[in-house]
N, C-alpha and C positions, 0 to 999 in steps of 0.2 A: 735511685731510690727504690727501696724494697717495699712491696705491698705488705702491710701488716694489718690483718683483720682486727686484731684485739685494739690496735692504735685508732684505726677508723671507727670502731664501735665507740670508743672512749670520746672521740672528738664529736660525733654525732650525738651522743647522750648529752654531753656538755652543751651543744647548741640547742637542743631541744628543751633543756632546763630553763634557758633564758625566755622570758616571756614575749619581748618584742621579736625576737628572732623565730620563735614558734609561731606567732600569729602570721608573720610575714611568709613563712615557709608554708604554712596552712594555706594562706591566700594564694600563693603561687601555685600550690599544687591544685586547689580548687580551680583557678582559673585555667590551668593547662587540662585538667579533666574536663572542665565544661567546653572548652575549644575542641578537644578531641571528640565529645559527644556532638558538638555543633557540626563539625566537619563531616562526621560519620552520618549524621542526619541529612546534610546538604548533598553528600555523594549518593545516598540512597534515594533521595528525592529526584536528584539529577538522572540517575539510572532508571528509575520509574518513568520518568518523562521521556527519556530516550526510547525507552521499551514501548511506552504508548504511541510515540510517533512511528516507530517501525512497524507496530501493529496496524496503525492507520494506512501506512504505505502498503503493507501486505494486503489488507482488505480491498484497497483500491485496485491492486495489480490482479487480485482474484476477480474483482468484478470486470475489469476490462478483458481478462482473458476469456472469462464465461461469455461475455458478449461477442467477442471475437469468434470464439468456437461455434456459438449459436449462429452467427452470420454465416461462417463456413458451411455449417450444415444445412442452412436455408438455401444457399446457393447449389448445393448438390441437388436438394430436392427440387428446386426451380429447373435445374438442367434435366432431371429426370422427367419432369411434367411437360417441358418443352419439347423433348424428345418424342413424348407420347402424343402431343398435340400437333406437332410439325406436319405429319403426313395429312391430317385433316385440313390443316391451313393451307398447304400446297395445293391440295385438291380443290379447296374453295376458290383459291386465287386463280387457279386455271379457268374454273368455271366462270368466274366474274369477267376473265378477259374475253372469254368466248361470248358472253352475253354482251359485253360492251363493243365488240366488234359487228355484231349483228345489227342491222339498221332498224329503227324503231318502225318505220312503215315499209310496206312491201313496195316494190318498185312500180307495180302497176295500180297502185291504189289511185282514188279519184283526186285526192289532193295533190298528188306527185304530179299528174298529167295536166 
């Protein structure tokens, strides 16, 4: 069969002139367009929901990353503070050891004899 544009136009114009067929074609075309709009709306809504979900995940990841980096930085600060305080603590510990080794009473006190 050969495609003939004039013959196709004639058959379409004859079909459009019939009232029942015209209403049916109009109804089918309207339903098709409505479904196209409906599906497009649903796809847009689904894309927005997925985008919102990924945005929430991104925000959670950013919060956890920030908390982790603050924790690492605080550990570094604590280490620097411990290095500064360690000699004083060591000195205090040795002084406490010396004090604890000394007796509370002198050997020749009255209560010992």
